[in-house]
C-alpha positions as CSV (number, residue, x, y, z in Angstrom):
1,X,9.1,11.1,-4.4
2,X,7.8,11.6,-7.9
3,X,4.7,9.7,-9.1
4,X,2.9,9.7,-12.4
5,X,-0.8,10.0,-12.1
6,X,-3.4,9.5,-14.8
7,X,-6.5,11.3,-14.8
8,X,-9.0,11.0,-17.7
9,X,-6.2,9.7,-19.9
10,X,-3.9,12.6,-19.1
11,X,-0.7,12.0,-17.4
12,X,0.5,14.2,-14.8
13,X,3.8,14.1,-12.7
14,X,3.4,14.8,-9.0
15,X,6.1,15.3,-6.5
16,X,5.5,14.7,-2.8
17,X,7.8,16.2,-0.2
18,X,8.0,15.7,3.6
19,X,5.5,12.7,3.3
20,X,7.1,10.5,5.7
21,X,4.8,10.9,8.5
22,X,1.7,10.3,6.5
23,X,3.1,7.1,4.9
24,X,4.2,5.7,8.3
25,X,0.9,6.5,10.1
26,X,-1.6,4.6,8.0
27,X,-0.1,1.1,8.2
28,X,0.7,1.0,11.9
29,X,-1.4,-1.1,14.1
30,X,-1.3,-2.9,17.3
31,X,-0.3,-6.5,16.9
32,X,1.4,-9.2,19.1
33,X,4.8,-8.5,17.6
34,X,6.3,-5.2,18.5
35,X,8.1,-5.0,15.1
36,X,5.1,-5.9,13.1
37,X,3.0,-3.3,11.2
38,X,-0.3,-3.9,9.6
39,X,-0.7,-2.2,6.0
40,X,-4.3,-1.1,5.9
41,X,-6.4,0.0,2.8
42,X,-6.7,3.8,2.6
43,X,-9.8,3.6,0.5
44,X,-12.6,1.1,-0.3
45,X,-12.1,-0.7,-3.6
46,X,-10.9,-3.7,-5.5
47,X,-7.4,-5.2,-5.4
48,X,-6.2,-5.3,-9.1
49,X,-2.7,-6.7,-8.3
50,X,-0.5,-7.9,-5.5
51,X,3.1,-7.4,-6.3
52,X,4.8,-8.8,-3.1
53,X,4.7,-12.1,-1.4
54,X,5.2,-13.3,2.1
55,X,9.0,-13.5,2.7
56,X,9.8,-10.8,0.3
57,X,12.2,-7.9,1.3
58,X,10.9,-4.7,0.1
59,X,12.3,-1.1,0.0
60,X,10.5,2.0,0.9
61,X,8.2,3.3,-1.8
62,X,8.2,-0.1,-3.6
63,X,4.6,-0.9,-5.0
64,X,3.0,-3.7,-3.0
65,X,-0.6,-3.7,-4.2
66,X,-2.6,-1.8,-6.9
67,X,-6.2,-0.9,-5.4
68,X,-8.9,0.4,-7.9
69,X,-11.1,3.0,-6.1
70,X,-13.4,5.6,-7.6
71,X,-12.2,4.3,-11.1
72,X,-8.6,5.2,-10.3
73,X,-5.8,2.7,-9.8
74,X,-3.9,3.6,-6.5
75,X,-0.4,2.3,-5.7
76,X,-0.1,1.0,-2.3
77,X,3.6,1.4,-1.4
78,X,6.0,0.1,1.4
79,X,6.2,2.8,4.0
80,X,9.9,1.7,4.9
81,X,12.4,-0.8,4.1
82,X,10.8,-4.1,5.5
83,X,9.9,-7.6,5.1
84,X,6.4,-8.9,4.0
85,X,5.4,-11.4,6.9
86,X,1.8,-12.1,5.5
87,X,-0.4,-11.1,2.6
88,X,-4.0,-10.7,3.6
89,X,-5.5,-9.3,0.4
90,X,-6.1,-11.2,-2.9
91,X,-6.3,-10.1,-6.4
92,X,-9.9,-9.3,-7.4
93,X,-10.9,-9.0,-3.6
94,X,-12.9,-6.2,-2.4
95,X,-11.7,-4.2,0.6
96,X,-13.2,-1.4,2.8
97,X,-11.2,1.6,4.3
98,X,-9.1,0.3,7.2
99,X,-9.1,-3.4,6.1
100,X,-5.7,-5.0,6.6
101,X,-3.9,-5.9,3.4
102,X,-0.4,-7.0,4.5
103,X,1.6,-7.5,7.8
104,X,5.0,-6.0,7.5
105,X,8.1,-6.2,9.7
């Protein structure tokens, strides 16, 4: 996957390879539904934008939320093709590391 990262007004193109394990590990959590996954905040910060709603079908790598942390905008993406069951984060809301953001199926 290729991403564009902006640092101090300079844009860098970054390519990630073999990142499937790290994308899939973070959002998994124990829930009552064996097929449901909890997408968790990787960093403490503020939610700038929520791009998906409950009921949306999303593709792997699709941006679900933008999280501002340490003066950087971080795209939180779908770990796989899935359905958004519930949105737990709201625009402007503060989150801590590990806080649930969305329930995915």
